[in-house]
C-alpha positions in Angstrom: -1.9 16.0 -10.1 -3.3 14.9 -13.5 -1.8 16.9 -16.3 -3.6 17.6 -19.3 -2.3 14.3 -21.0 -3.8 12.4 -18.4 0.2 11.6 -17.1 0.7 12.1 -12.7 2.5 15.5 -12.1 4.2 14.7 -8.8 5.4 18.1 -7.3 4.1 17.7 -4.4 5.5 16.3 -0.1 4.4 13.5 0.9 2.2 15.4 3.2 1.2 17.5 0.9 0.5 14.7 -1.4 -1.5 12.9 1.4 -3.6 16.4 2.4 -4.7 16.4 -1.2 -5.9 12.5 -1.2 -7.9 13.3 1.8 -9.6 16.5 -0.5 -10.1 14.6 -3.4 -11.4 12.0 -1.2 -14.2 13.7 0.7 -15.1 15.9 -2.6 -16.1 12.8 -4.4 -17.7 10.9 -2.0 -20.0 14.4 -1.1 -20.6 14.7 -4.9 -21.7 10.9 -4.4 -23.8 12.4 -2.1 -25.4 15.1 -3.8 -25.8 13.6 -7.1 -28.4 11.7 -7.8 -27.5 9.4 -10.7 -24.6 6.6 -10.5 -22.2 7.3 -7.5 -18.5 6.8 -8.8 -16.7 4.8 -7.2 -13.1 5.9 -5.0 -11.7 2.7 -5.4 -11.1 2.2 -9.0 -10.3 5.7 -9.3 -7.2 4.9 -6.8 -6.8 2.7 -8.9 -6.6 4.3 -11.8 -4.6 7.3 -10.5 -2.4 4.3 -9.3 -1.9 2.5 -13.0 -1.1 6.4 -14.4 1.5 6.9 -11.5 3.1 3.5 -12.8 3.3 4.4 -16.0 0.4 2.3 -17.6 -1.8 4.2 -20.7 -5.7 4.5 -21.0 -5.7 1.2 -23.3 -4.0 -1.2 -20.7 -5.6 0.4 -17.4 -8.8 -1.0 -19.6 -7.8 -3.3 -20.8 -6.9 -4.8 -17.0 -10.1 -3.4 -15.7 -12.0 -5.4 -18.5 -13.8 -2.3 -19.6 -13.6 0.5 -22.5 -11.1 2.7 -23.0 -13.7 5.8 -23.2 -14.9 4.5 -19.7 -11.3 4.7 -18.0 -11.0 8.1 -20.3 -13.9 9.5 -18.5 -12.5 8.3 -15.0 -9.5 10.0 -15.5 -11.6 13.3 -16.6 -13.4 12.6 -13.5 -9.9 12.9 -11.7 -8.7 15.8 -13.3 -11.6 17.7 -12.9 -12.4 16.9 -9.6 -8.6 18.0 -8.2 -9.4 21.5 -10.3 -12.3 21.9 -8.4 -10.4 21.3 -5.1 -7.1 23.3 -6.0 
């Protein structure tokens, strides 16, 4: 879904997209449950994905969320890694 440039690559039907997002959500919840550290906020990951779809860049998303650009970079990396594990 998100390519190496951090851009959204949507070559999925609506049904495939929904199924993929369900798998994504389940995976993040499972990793949150199993991990001992800080939990990943699923709503924040969805927000970042939505903003990427809308064409926002990392800097713009960071400014809108009131966090550092590095924080957004890490969220995008988490999103990409999660999709790589489920695909």
